[in-house]
N, CA, C and O atoms as CSV, one atom per row, in Angstrom:
chain,resi,resn,atom,element,x,y,z
A,1,MET,N,N,15.407,70.266,-205.989
A,1,MET,CA,C,16.454,69.261,-205.806
A,1,MET,C,C,16.216,68.123,-206.781
A,1,MET,O,O,15.086,67.663,-206.944
A,2,ASP,N,N,17.279,67.667,-207.430
A,2,ASP,CA,C,17.157,66.574,-208.382
A,2,ASP,C,C,16.800,65.289,-207.659
A,2,ASP,O,O,17.107,65.110,-206.480
A,3,ASP,N,N,16.146,64.402,-208.387
A,3,ASP,CA,C,15.797,63.094,-207.837
A,3,ASP,C,C,17.096,62.300,-207.666
A,3,ASP,O,O,17.734,61.922,-208.648
A,4,VAL,N,N,17.475,62.056,-206.422
A,4,VAL,CA,C,18.753,61.412,-206.116
A,4,VAL,C,C,18.858,60.044,-206.785
A,4,VAL,O,O,19.902,59.703,-207.341
A,5,LEU,N,N,17.789,59.267,-206.732
A,5,LEU,CA,C,17.844,57.950,-207.354
A,5,LEU,C,C,18.036,58.051,-208.860
A,5,LEU,O,O,18.740,57.226,-209.443
A,6,SER,N,N,17.433,59.034,-209.498
A,6,SER,CA,C,17.623,59.216,-210.931
A,6,SER,C,C,19.085,59.506,-211.248
A,6,SER,O,O,19.621,59.014,-212.241
A,7,ILE,N,N,19.720,60.299,-210.409
A,7,ILE,CA,C,21.132,60.612,-210.611
A,7,ILE,C,C,21.988,59.359,-210.413
A,7,ILE,O,O,22.872,59.072,-211.220
A,8,LEU,N,N,21.723,58.622,-209.348
A,8,LEU,CA,C,22.513,57.422,-209.056
A,8,LEU,C,C,22.403,56.382,-210.155
A,8,LEU,O,O,23.382,55.707,-210.474
A,9,PHE,N,N,21.214,56.247,-210.739
A,9,PHE,CA,C,20.992,55.198,-211.721
A,9,PHE,C,C,21.016,55.703,-213.155
A,9,PHE,O,O,20.597,54.995,-214.071
A,10,ALA,N,N,21.504,56.927,-213.357
A,10,ALA,CA,C,21.474,57.537,-214.688
A,10,ALA,C,C,22.215,56.706,-215.719
A,10,ALA,O,O,21.799,56.663,-216.877
A,11,SER,N,N,23.297,56.046,-215.338
A,11,SER,CA,C,24.082,55.297,-216.304
A,11,SER,C,C,23.708,53.814,-216.341
A,11,SER,O,O,24.306,53.047,-217.095
A,12,SER,N,N,22.741,53.410,-215.547
A,12,SER,CA,C,22.366,52.000,-215.517
A,12,SER,C,C,21.205,51.729,-216.457
A,12,SER,O,O,20.729,52.625,-217.154
A,13,LYS,N,N,20.755,50.482,-216.467
A,13,LYS,CA,C,19.614,50.089,-217.278
A,13,LYS,C,C,18.293,50.513,-216.649
A,13,LYS,O,O,17.238,50.278,-217.238
A,14,LEU,N,N,18.319,51.119,-215.491
A,14,LEU,CA,C,17.102,51.511,-214.802
A,14,LEU,C,C,16.626,52.888,-215.252
A,14,LEU,O,O,16.438,53.790,-214.436
A,15,VAL,N,N,16.437,53.034,-216.542
A,15,VAL,CA,C,16.000,54.317,-217.084
A,15,VAL,C,C,14.575,54.640,-216.645
A,15,VAL,O,O,14.143,55.788,-216.748
A,16,PHE,N,N,13.849,53.650,-216.163
A,16,PHE,CA,C,12.501,53.895,-215.656
A,16,PHE,C,C,12.517,55.002,-214.609
A,16,PHE,O,O,11.618,55.842,-214.585
A,17,LEU,N,N,13.516,55.013,-213.754
A,17,LEU,CA,C,13.600,56.027,-212.703
A,17,LEU,C,C,13.826,57.420,-213.272
A,17,LEU,O,O,13.391,58.408,-212.680
A,18,LYS,N,N,14.496,57.510,-214.405
A,18,LYS,CA,C,14.667,58.822,-215.021
A,18,LYS,C,C,13.349,59.335,-215.581
A,18,LYS,O,O,13.063,60.531,-215.520
A,19,LYS,N,N,12.548,58.426,-216.126
A,19,LYS,CA,C,11.277,58.833,-216.713
A,19,LYS,C,C,10.186,58.963,-215.668
A,19,LYS,O,O,9.221,59.702,-215.866
A,20,HIS,N,N,10.328,58.248,-214.551
A,20,HIS,CA,C,9.303,58.219,-213.510
A,20,HIS,C,C,9.966,58.395,-212.145
A,20,HIS,O,O,10.058,57.430,-211.386
A,21,PRO,N,N,10.426,59.594,-211.815
A,21,PRO,CA,C,11.124,59.790,-210.541
A,21,PRO,C,C,10.205,59.489,-209.357
A,21,PRO,O,O,9.021,59.826,-209.375
A,22,ILE,N,N,10.763,58.856,-208.336
A,22,ILE,CA,C,9.953,58.493,-207.175
A,22,ILE,C,C,10.062,59.490,-206.032
A,22,ILE,O,O,9.243,59.453,-205.114
A,23,ALA,N,N,11.043,60.374,-206.060
A,23,ALA,CA,C,11.194,61.342,-204.965
A,23,ALA,C,C,9.921,62.160,-204.736
A,23,ALA,O,O,9.534,62.346,-203.582
A,24,PRO,N,N,9.251,62.657,-205.788
A,24,PRO,CA,C,8.013,63.408,-205.523
A,24,PRO,C,C,6.952,62.555,-204.825
A,24,PRO,O,O,6.202,63.063,-203.991
A,25,ALA,N,N,6.885,61.273,-205.157
A,25,ALA,CA,C,5.902,60.402,-204.505
A,25,ALA,C,C,6.246,60.201,-203.040
A,25,ALA,O,O,5.354,60.171,-202.192
A,26,ILE,N,N,7.525,60.063,-202.735
A,26,ILE,CA,C,7.937,59.903,-201.346
A,26,ILE,C,C,7.569,61.155,-200.562
A,26,ILE,O,O,7.136,61.070,-199.412
A,27,ARG,N,N,7.742,62.323,-201.188
A,27,ARG,CA,C,7.411,63.592,-200.522
A,27,ARG,C,C,5.931,63.937,-200.643
A,27,ARG,O,O,5.483,64.953,-200.111
A,28,ASN,N,N,5.157,63.079,-201.355
A,28,ASN,CA,C,3.733,63.317,-201.599
A,28,ASN,C,C,3.529,64.615,-202.376
A,28,ASN,O,O,2.669,65.428,-202.036
A,29,GLN,N,N,4.335,64.796,-203.427
A,29,GLN,CA,C,4.237,65.974,-204.275
A,29,GLN,C,C,3.752,65.552,-205.660
A,29,GLN,O,O,3.859,64.386,-206.041
A,30,ALA,N,N,3.227,66.503,-206.395
A,30,ALA,CA,C,2.815,66.240,-207.770
A,30,ALA,C,C,4.042,65.904,-208.616
A,30,ALA,O,O,5.151,66.348,-208.320
A,31,GLY,N,N,3.836,65.136,-209.645
A,31,GLY,CA,C,4.917,64.813,-210.563
A,31,GLY,C,C,5.477,63.418,-210.364
A,31,GLY,O,O,6.220,62.932,-211.216
A,32,GLY,N,N,5.145,62.768,-209.276
A,32,GLY,CA,C,5.595,61.407,-209.044
A,32,GLY,C,C,4.571,60.417,-209.561
A,32,GLY,O,O,3.477,60.801,-209.975
A,33,PRO,N,N,4.928,59.137,-209.535
A,33,PRO,CA,C,3.969,58.126,-209.963
A,33,PRO,C,C,2.712,58.181,-209.096
A,33,PRO,O,O,2.794,58.412,-207.890
A,34,ASP,N,N,1.574,57.972,-209.702
A,34,ASP,CA,C,0.317,57.975,-208.955
A,34,ASP,C,C,0.094,56.578,-208.387
A,34,ASP,O,O,-0.452,55.705,-209.061
A,35,ARG,N,N,0.515,56.377,-207.160
A,35,ARG,CA,C,0.421,55.088,-206.489
A,35,ARG,C,C,-0.245,55.288,-205.144
A,35,ARG,O,O,-0.177,56.361,-204.543
A,36,ASP,N,N,-0.897,54.218,-204.682
A,36,ASP,CA,C,-1.483,54.273,-203.344
A,36,ASP,C,C,-0.408,54.190,-202.272
A,36,ASP,O,O,-0.576,54.708,-201.168
A,37,TYR,N,N,0.710,53.526,-202.610
A,37,TYR,CA,C,1.763,53.341,-201.618
A,37,TYR,C,C,3.086,53.010,-202.303
A,37,TYR,O,O,3.126,52.592,-203.461
A,38,LEU,N,N,4.162,53.210,-201.551
A,38,LEU,CA,C,5.509,52.813,-201.961
A,38,LEU,C,C,6.088,51.944,-200.852
A,38,LEU,O,O,5.752,52.118,-199.681
A,39,VAL,N,N,6.947,51.019,-201.219
A,39,VAL,CA,C,7.634,50.166,-200.249
A,39,VAL,C,C,9.126,50.287,-200.489
A,39,VAL,O,O,9.581,50.256,-201.633
A,40,TRP,N,N,9.892,50.425,-199.410
A,40,TRP,CA,C,11.346,50.372,-199.509
A,40,TRP,C,C,11.898,49.733,-198.252
A,40,TRP,O,O,11.200,49.588,-197.249
A,41,ASP,N,N,13.153,49.358,-198.323
A,41,ASP,CA,C,13.758,48.678,-197.179
A,41,ASP,C,C,15.261,48.895,-197.161
A,41,ASP,O,O,15.846,49.424,-198.107
A,42,HIS,N,N,15.868,48.474,-196.064
A,42,HIS,CA,C,17.322,48.482,-195.954
A,42,HIS,C,C,17.731,47.488,-194.881
A,42,HIS,O,O,16.930,47.101,-194.030
A,43,GLY,N,N,18.965,47.090,-194.937
A,43,GLY,CA,C,19.476,46.142,-193.964
A,43,GLY,C,C,20.893,46.460,-193.553
A,43,GLY,O,O,21.688,45.554,-193.306
A,44,LEU,N,N,21.217,47.728,-193.476
A,44,LEU,CA,C,22.581,48.128,-193.149
A,44,LEU,C,C,22.893,47.897,-191.676
A,44,LEU,O,O,23.689,47.015,-191.352
A,45,TYR,N,N,22.304,48.643,-190.808
A,45,TYR,CA,C,22.494,48.438,-189.369
A,45,TYR,C,C,21.259,47.766,-188.792
A,45,TYR,O,O,21.343,46.682,-188.216
A,46,THR,N,N,20.127,48.409,-188.949
A,46,THR,CA,C,18.869,47.768,-188.602
A,46,THR,C,C,18.332,47.121,-189.875
A,46,THR,O,O,18.781,47.441,-190.976
A,47,VAL,N,N,17.377,46.219,-189.725
A,47,VAL,CA,C,16.709,45.623,-190.881
A,47,VAL,C,C,15.270,46.125,-190.827
A,47,VAL,O,O,14.493,45.740,-189.953
A,48,GLN,N,N,14.934,46.992,-191.781
A,48,GLN,CA,C,13.627,47.632,-191.759
A,48,GLN,C,C,13.015,47.657,-193.155
A,48,GLN,O,O,13.711,47.708,-194.169
A,49,ARG,N,N,11.698,47.620,-193.165
A,49,ARG,CA,C,10.944,47.789,-194.402
A,49,ARG,C,C,9.869,48.829,-194.112
A,49,ARG,O,O,9.248,48.804,-193.049
A,50,ALA,N,N,9.649,49.742,-195.056
A,50,ALA,CA,C,8.715,50.849,-194.858
A,50,ALA,C,C,7.635,50.855,-195.928
A,50,ALA,O,O,7.859,50.451,-197.069
A,51,VAL,N,N,6.462,51.322,-195.530
A,51,VAL,CA,C,5.350,51.547,-196.454
A,51,VAL,C,C,4.954,53.010,-196.309
A,51,VAL,O,O,4.647,53.481,-195.214
A,52,ARG,N,N,4.967,53.717,-197.432
A,52,ARG,CA,C,4.600,55.137,-197.444
A,52,ARG,C,C,3.313,55.299,-198.226
A,52,ARG,O,O,3.260,54.992,-199.417
A,53,THR,N,N,2.272,55.781,-197.556
A,53,THR,CA,C,1.037,56.137,-198.237
A,53,THR,C,C,1.034,57.649,-198.409
A,53,THR,O,O,2.005,58.320,-198.057
A,54,LYS,N,N,-0.043,58.179,-198.943
A,54,LYS,CA,C,-0.080,59.630,-199.136
A,54,LYS,C,C,-0.013,60.383,-197.820
A,54,LYS,O,O,0.491,61.505,-197.779
A,55,GLN,N,N,-0.514,59.784,-196.735
A,55,GLN,CA,C,-0.504,60.475,-195.446
A,55,GLN,C,C,0.433,59.854,-194.424
A,55,GLN,O,O,0.962,60.570,-193.574
A,56,HIS,N,N,0.654,58.555,-194.477
A,56,HIS,CA,C,1.372,57.868,-193.397
A,56,HIS,C,C,2.645,57.174,-193.865
A,56,HIS,O,O,2.825,56.870,-195.044
A,57,LEU,N,N,3.509,56.939,-192.904
A,57,LEU,CA,C,4.711,56.133,-193.088
A,57,LEU,C,C,4.725,55.087,-191.990
A,57,LEU,O,O,4.753,55.422,-190.806
A,58,MET,N,N,4.706,53.801,-192.385
A,58,MET,CA,C,4.835,52.719,-191.423
A,58,MET,C,C,6.210,52.086,-191.616
A,58,MET,O,O,6.620,51.788,-192.737
A,59,ILE,N,N,6.911,51.889,-190.505
A,59,ILE,CA,C,8.228,51.257,-190.551
A,59,ILE,C,C,8.186,50.008,-189.689
A,59,ILE,O,O,7.872,50.067,-188.500
A,60,LYS,N,N,8.510,48.862,-190.316
A,60,LYS,CA,C,8.606,47.596,-189.596
A,60,LYS,C,C,10.095,47.328,-189.362
A,60,LYS,O,O,10.892,47.359,-190.300
A,61,THR,N,N,10.460,47.066,-188.113
A,61,THR,CA,C,11.844,46.743,-187.777
A,61,THR,C,C,11.923,45.252,-187.481
A,61,THR,O,O,11.284,44.757,-186.553
A,62,TYR,N,N,12.718,44.540,-188.284
A,62,TYR,CA,C,12.845,43.092,-188.147
A,62,TYR,C,C,14.048,42.710,-187.302
A,62,TYR,O,O,14.048,41.662,-186.657
A,63,ASP,N,N,15.057,43.542,-187.302
A,63,ASP,CA,C,16.241,43.315,-186.473
A,63,ASP,C,C,16.872,44.669,-186.189
A,63,ASP,O,O,17.025,45.497,-187.087
A,64,GLN,N,N,17.242,44.889,-184.917
A,64,GLN,CA,C,17.788,46.185,-184.509
A,64,GLN,C,C,19.295,46.176,-184.330
A,64,GLN,O,O,19.902,47.224,-184.110
A,65,LEU,N,N,19.903,45.000,-184.422
A,65,LEU,CA,C,21.310,44.842,-184.087
A,65,LEU,C,C,21.460,45.319,-182.650
A,65,LEU,O,O,20.831,44.743,-181.761
A,66,ASP,N,N,22.240,46.313,-182.388
A,66,ASP,CA,C,22.384,46.819,-181.020
A,66,ASP,C,C,21.682,48.153,-180.801
A,66,ASP,O,O,21.877,48.805,-179.775
A,67,TYR,N,N,20.865,48.556,-181.771
A,67,TYR,CA,C,20.123,49.801,-181.659
A,67,TYR,C,C,18.779,49.484,-181.023
A,67,TYR,O,O,17.929,48.859,-181.657
A,68,GLN,N,N,18.579,49.900,-179.797
A,68,GLN,CA,C,17.382,49.513,-179.056
A,68,GLN,C,C,16.263,50.547,-179.088
A,68,GLN,O,O,15.272,50.389,-178.375
A,69,GLN,N,N,16.390,51.588,-179.883
A,69,GLN,CA,C,15.394,52.659,-179.841
A,69,GLN,C,C,14.221,52.442,-180.798
A,69,GLN,O,O,13.316,53.276,-180.836
A,70,PHE,N,N,14.202,51.363,-181.563
A,70,PHE,CA,C,13.156,51.171,-182.553
A,70,PHE,C,C,12.059,50.249,-182.050
A,70,PHE,O,O,12.330,49.188,-181.487
A,71,GLU,N,N,10.816,50.667,-182.260
A,71,GLU,CA,C,9.664,49.808,-181.994
A,71,GLU,C,C,9.557,48.804,-183.142
A,71,GLU,O,O,9.998,49.098,-184.253
A,72,PRO,N,N,8.982,47.625,-182.896
A,72,PRO,CA,C,8.805,46.672,-184.005
A,72,PRO,C,C,7.971,47.253,-185.147
A,72,PRO,O,O,8.231,46.975,-186.318
A,73,THR,N,N,6.962,48.065,-184.798
A,73,THR,CA,C,6.141,48.745,-185.798
A,73,THR,C,C,5.969,50.197,-185.374
A,73,THR,O,O,5.552,50.490,-184.254
A,74,ALA,N,N,6.297,51.091,-186.289
A,74,ALA,CA,C,6.101,52.522,-186.039
A,74,ALA,C,C,5.231,53.082,-187.154
A,74,ALA,O,O,5.322,52.666,-188.309
A,75,LEU,N,N,4.393,54.027,-186.785
A,75,LEU,CA,C,3.533,54.697,-187.751
A,75,LEU,C,C,3.614,56.194,-187.510
A,75,LEU,O,O,3.525,56.654,-186.372
A,76,TYR,N,N,3.783,56.953,-188.589
A,76,TYR,CA,C,3.880,58.401,-188.489
A,76,TYR,C,C,2.890,59.052,-189.449
A,76,TYR,O,O,2.705,58.584,-190.572
A,77,ASP,N,N,2.266,60.116,-189.008
A,77,ASP,CA,C,1.417,60.939,-189.854
A,77,ASP,C,C,2.337,61.978,-190.494
A,77,ASP,O,O,2.754,62.929,-189.835
A,78,MET,N,N,2.647,61.800,-191.755
A,78,MET,CA,C,3.642,62.637,-192.411
A,78,MET,C,C,3.140,64.046,-192.705
A,78,MET,O,O,3.937,64.943,-192.976
A,79,GLU,N,N,1.834,64.246,-192.656
A,79,GLU,CA,C,1.310,65.605,-192.817
A,79,GLU,C,C,1.427,66.380,-191.507
A,79,GLU,O,O,1.859,67.532,-191.501
A,80,ALA,N,N,1.046,65.755,-190.410
A,80,ALA,CA,C,1.076,66.431,-189.107
A,80,ALA,C,C,2.441,66.347,-188.433
A,80,ALA,O,O,2.772,67.193,-187.602
A,81,ASP,N,N,3.241,65.332,-188.784
A,81,ASP,CA,C,4.516,65.066,-188.104
A,81,ASP,C,C,5.581,64.661,-189.130
A,81,ASP,O,O,6.035,63.517,-189.123
A,82,PRO,N,N,5.986,65.588,-190.013
A,82,PRO,CA,C,6.930,65.221,-191.078
A,82,PRO,C,C,8.308,64.815,-190.573
A,82,PRO,O,O,9.079,64.211,-191.319
A,83,TYR,N,N,8.636,65.133,-189.321
A,83,TYR,CA,C,9.944,64.766,-188.780
A,83,TYR,C,C,9.903,63.445,-188.014
A,83,TYR,O,O,10.887,63.054,-187.386
A,84,GLN,N,N,8.766,62.763,-188.068
A,84,GLN,CA,C,8.606,61.425,-187.498
A,84,GLN,C,C,9.015,61.388,-186.030
A,84,GLN,O,O,9.830,60.563,-185.618
A,85,SER,N,N,8.447,62.279,-185.265
A,85,SER,CA,C,8.815,62.354,-183.851
A,85,SER,C,C,7.850,61.611,-182.936
A,85,SER,O,O,8.195,61.323,-181.790
A,86,THR,N,N,6.633,61.291,-183.421
A,86,THR,CA,C,5.637,60.652,-182.571
A,86,THR,C,C,5.076,59.408,-183.251
A,86,THR,O,O,4.398,59.500,-184.274
A,87,ASN,N,N,5.365,58.247,-182.673
A,87,ASN,CA,C,4.839,56.975,-183.176
A,87,ASN,C,C,3.362,56.880,-182.790
A,87,ASN,O,O,3.029,56.870,-181.605
A,88,ILE,N,N,2.484,56.810,-183.781
A,88,ILE,CA,C,1.042,56.753,-183.529
A,88,ILE,C,C,0.451,55.380,-183.847
A,88,ILE,O,O,-0.761,55.262,-184.029
A,89,ALA,N,N,1.280,54.349,-183.916
A,89,ALA,CA,C,0.808,53.013,-184.288
A,89,ALA,C,C,-0.268,52.500,-183.340
A,89,ALA,O,O,-1.259,51.928,-183.794
A,90,ASN,N,N,-0.098,52.691,-182.043
A,90,ASN,CA,C,-1.084,52.191,-181.082
A,90,ASN,C,C,-2.421,52.909,-181.193
A,90,ASN,O,O,-3.466,52.323,-180.910
A,91,GLU,N,N,-2.395,54.171,-181.600
A,91,GLU,CA,C,-3.628,54.947,-181.722
A,91,GLU,C,C,-4.374,54.689,-183.030
A,91,GLU,O,O,-5.553,55.024,-183.150
A,92,HIS,N,N,-3.688,54.092,-184.014
A,92,HIS,CA,C,-4.288,53.894,-185.341
A,92,HIS,C,C,-4.039,52.473,-185.859
A,92,HIS,O,O,-3.375,52.298,-186.881
A,93,PRO,N,N,-4.568,51.457,-185.161
A,93,PRO,CA,C,-4.346,50.079,-185.614
A,93,PRO,C,C,-4.941,49.802,-186.992
A,93,PRO,O,O,-4.459,48.921,-187.704
A,94,ASP,N,N,-5.971,50.536,-187.374
A,94,ASP,CA,C,-6.568,50.355,-188.692
A,94,ASP,C,C,-5.606,50.790,-189.800
A,94,ASP,O,O,-5.536,50.142,-190.844
A,95,VAL,N,N,-4.873,51.868,-189.584
A,95,VAL,CA,C,-3.894,52.328,-190.578
A,95,VAL,C,C,-2.727,51.357,-190.633
A,95,VAL,O,O,-2.233,51.047,-191.717
A,96,VAL,N,N,-2.279,50.871,-189.480
A,96,VAL,CA,C,-1.207,49.870,-189.449
A,96,VAL,C,C,-1.643,48.627,-190.216
A,96,VAL,O,O,-0.872,48.089,-191.010
A,97,ALA,N,N,-2.863,48.169,-189.988
A,97,ALA,CA,C,-3.369,46.976,-190.683
A,97,ALA,C,C,-3.401,47.197,-192.191
A,97,ALA,O,O,-3.047,46.295,-192.951
A,98,GLN,N,N,-3.821,48.381,-192.637
A,98,GLN,CA,C,-3.845,48.664,-194.064
A,98,GLN,C,C,-2.434,48.675,-194.642
A,98,GLN,O,O,-2.200,48.133,-195.723
A,99,CYS,N,N,-1.498,49.287,-193.931
A,99,CYS,CA,C,-0.106,49.314,-194.397
A,99,CYS,C,C,0.490,47.899,-194.427
A,99,CYS,O,O,1.253,47.566,-195.334
A,100,GLU,N,N,0.144,47.076,-193.442
A,100,GLU,CA,C,0.620,45.691,-193.437
A,100,GLU,C,C,0.037,44.905,-194.620
A,100,GLU,O,O,0.705,44.042,-195.188
A,101,THR,N,N,-1.203,45.210,-194.980
A,101,THR,CA,C,-1.809,44.589,-196.160
A,101,THR,C,C,-1.071,45.027,-197.420
A,101,THR,O,O,-0.771,44.207,-198.288
A,102,TYR,N,N,-0.778,46.329,-197.516
A,102,TYR,CA,C,0.009,46.814,-198.654
A,102,TYR,C,C,1.355,46.097,-198.720
A,102,TYR,O,O,1.789,45.683,-199.795
A,103,LEU,N,N,2.008,45.951,-197.582
A,103,LEU,CA,C,3.316,45.295,-197.546
A,103,LEU,C,C,3.206,43.837,-197.983
A,103,LEU,O,O,4.023,43.369,-198.776
A,104,ALA,N,N,2.216,43.120,-197.481
A,104,ALA,CA,C,2.033,41.712,-197.854
A,104,ALA,C,C,1.734,41.588,-199.350
A,104,ALA,O,O,2.243,40.686,-200.015
A,105,THR,N,N,0.913,42.491,-199.870
A,105,THR,CA,C,0.600,42.487,-201.303
A,105,THR,C,C,1.855,42.729,-202.116
A,105,THR,O,O,2.102,42.042,-203.107
A,106,TRP,N,N,2.646,43.700,-201.701
A,106,TRP,CA,C,3.883,44.019,-202.410
A,106,TRP,C,C,4.835,42.820,-202.405
A,106,TRP,O,O,5.427,42.488,-203.432
A,107,LEU,N,N,4.979,42.176,-201.247
A,107,LEU,CA,C,5.861,41.003,-201.166
A,107,LEU,C,C,5.368,39.887,-202.079
A,107,LEU,O,O,6.164,39.247,-202.766
A,108,ASP,N,N,4.055,39.651,-202.089
A,108,ASP,CA,C,3.496,38.634,-202.986
A,108,ASP,C,C,3.787,38.973,-204.445
A,108,ASP,O,O,4.126,38.089,-205.232
A,109,GLU,N,N,3.655,40.247,-204.808
A,109,GLU,CA,C,3.934,40.669,-206.182
A,109,GLU,C,C,5.402,40.429,-206.544
A,109,GLU,O,O,5.712,40.052,-207.674
A,110,GLN,N,N,6.297,40.647,-205.589
A,110,GLN,CA,C,7.723,40.447,-205.861
A,110,GLN,C,C,8.053,38.974,-206.062
A,110,GLN,O,O,8.890,38.634,-206.898
A,111,HIS,N,N,7.407,38.105,-205.309
A,111,HIS,CA,C,7.711,36.675,-205.338
A,111,HIS,C,C,7.295,36.011,-206.643
A,111,HIS,O,O,7.847,34.968,-206.992
A,112,VAL,N,N,6.342,36.579,-207.376
A,112,VAL,CA,C,5.893,35.954,-208.619
A,112,VAL,C,C,6.569,36.537,-209.858
A,112,VAL,O,O,6.315,36.077,-210.971
A,113,LYS,N,N,7.407,37.522,-209.684
A,113,LYS,CA,C,8.105,38.090,-210.832
A,113,LYS,C,C,9.124,37.075,-211.370
A,113,LYS,O,O,9.771,36.377,-210.590
A,114,PRO,N,N,9.268,36.993,-212.692
A,114,PRO,CA,C,10.233,36.043,-213.264
A,114,PRO,C,C,11.667,36.284,-212.791
A,114,PRO,O,O,12.464,35.348,-212.721
A,115,SER,N,N,11.991,37.519,-212.473
A,115,SER,CA,C,13.355,37.860,-212.045
A,115,SER,C,C,13.560,37.720,-210.539
A,115,SER,O,O,14.617,38.077,-210.020
A,116,HIS,N,N,12.548,37.201,-209.833
A,116,HIS,CA,C,12.605,37.139,-208.363
A,116,HIS,C,C,13.738,36.237,-207.882
A,116,HIS,O,O,13.942,35.131,-208.382
A,117,VAL,N,N,14.453,36.744,-206.908
A,117,VAL,CA,C,15.406,35.950,-206.135
A,117,VAL,C,C,14.948,36.040,-204.689
A,117,VAL,O,O,14.028,36.796,-204.377
A,118,SER,N,N,15.564,35.294,-203.822
A,118,SER,CA,C,15.114,35.310,-202.428
A,118,SER,C,C,15.199,36.723,-201.850
A,118,SER,O,O,16.000,37.551,-202.285
A,119,ASP,N,N,14.352,36.966,-200.864
A,119,ASP,CA,C,14.282,38.283,-200.217
A,119,ASP,C,C,15.593,38.558,-199.490
A,119,ASP,O,O,15.958,37.805,-198.587
A,120,PRO,N,N,16.305,39.610,-199.859
A,120,PRO,CA,C,17.585,39.890,-199.200
A,120,PRO,C,C,17.452,40.154,-197.706
A,120,PRO,O,O,18.373,39.853,-196.946
A,121,LEU,N,N,16.326,40.709,-197.269
A,121,LEU,CA,C,16.154,40.955,-195.835
A,121,LEU,C,C,16.073,39.644,-195.064
A,121,LEU,O,O,16.576,39.556,-193.944
A,122,ASP,N,N,15.445,38.619,-195.651
A,122,ASP,CA,C,15.400,37.304,-195.004
A,122,ASP,C,C,16.817,36.770,-194.799
A,122,ASP,O,O,17.131,36.219,-193.745
A,123,ALA,N,N,17.665,36.935,-195.804
A,123,ALA,CA,C,19.044,36.463,-195.705
A,123,ALA,C,C,19.817,37.228,-194.629
A,123,ALA,O,O,20.594,36.633,-193.882
A,124,ILE,N,N,19.608,38.525,-194.549
A,124,ILE,CA,C,20.305,39.328,-193.539
A,124,ILE,C,C,19.890,38.913,-192.141
A,124,ILE,O,O,20.738,38.727,-191.268
A,125,VAL,N,N,18.580,38.764,-191.922
A,125,VAL,CA,C,18.093,38.360,-190.598
A,125,VAL,C,C,18.609,36.974,-190.250
A,125,VAL,O,O,19.043,36.751,-189.119
A,126,ALA,N,N,18.573,36.034,-191.194
A,126,ALA,CA,C,19.064,34.678,-190.939
A,126,ALA,C,C,20.554,34.685,-190.571
A,126,ALA,O,O,20.981,33.965,-189.669
A,127,GLU,N,N,21.326,35.496,-191.271
A,127,GLU,CA,C,22.760,35.592,-190.974
A,127,GLU,C,C,22.993,36.165,-189.577
A,127,GLU,O,O,23.868,35.696,-188.849
A,128,ARG,N,N,22.219,37.164,-189.208
A,128,ARG,CA,C,22.382,37.764,-187.871
A,128,ARG,C,C,21.982,36.774,-186.783
A,128,ARG,O,O,22.635,36.701,-185.741
A,129,VAL,N,N,20.918,36.016,-187.016
A,129,VAL,CA,C,20.517,35.002,-186.035
A,129,VAL,C,C,21.636,33.971,-185.875
A,129,VAL,O,O,21.977,33.582,-184.757
A,130,GLN,N,N,22.200,33.538,-186.992
A,130,GLN,CA,C,23.287,32.561,-186.934
A,130,GLN,C,C,24.494,33.132,-186.203
A,130,GLN,O,O,25.118,32.436,-185.402
A,131,ASN,N,N,24.827,34.383,-186.469
A,131,ASN,CA,C,25.967,35.010,-185.787
A,131,ASN,C,C,25.736,35.112,-184.289
A,131,ASN,O,O,26.680,34.957,-183.514
A,132,LYS,N,N,24.495,35.369,-183.858
A,132,LYS,CA,C,24.198,35.437,-182.437
A,132,LYS,C,C,24.348,34.065,-181.786
A,132,LYS,O,O,24.796,33.954,-180.645
A,133,VAL,N,N,23.967,33.018,-182.527
A,133,VAL,CA,C,24.091,31.649,-182.007
A,133,VAL,C,C,25.563,31.265,-181.888
A,133,VAL,O,O,25.964,30.609,-180.926
A,134,ASP,N,N,26.371,31.679,-182.874
A,134,ASP,CA,C,27.794,31.340,-182.871
A,134,ASP,C,C,28.591,32.079,-181.808
A,134,ASP,O,O,29.673,31.629,-181.431
A,135,CYS,N,N,28.082,33.201,-181.318
A,135,CYS,CA,C,28.830,34.014,-180.353
A,135,CYS,C,C,28.845,33.399,-178.981
A,135,CYS,O,O,29.433,33.963,-178.058
């Protein structure tokens, strides 16, 4: 399967993704960038940020909107549980702590980049808090 992000960004200035596809790294396959971890996020319905290591996936949920099924912190062993059916965060606080350190490091790295703008997830959460107050 082609790297979806490479296809989406093929016509943009993000040629880095064409030369360094991240899909293999997300799947923990050869051919992806050799990194200790990856970070991604979204703020569509829930507001979540994830850290993927070679073995684990930690998902932090900052806002659930009306979706009540998410724990604030979830951890999955992607080798033993690739379908993310069992949250093992309580059983592995050391792995959660390491993933949280990776996340904090990544955020610090983003904040010092010359192109940095405010964190979009902060804006989404702030807007949702304001909307709840206005209701």
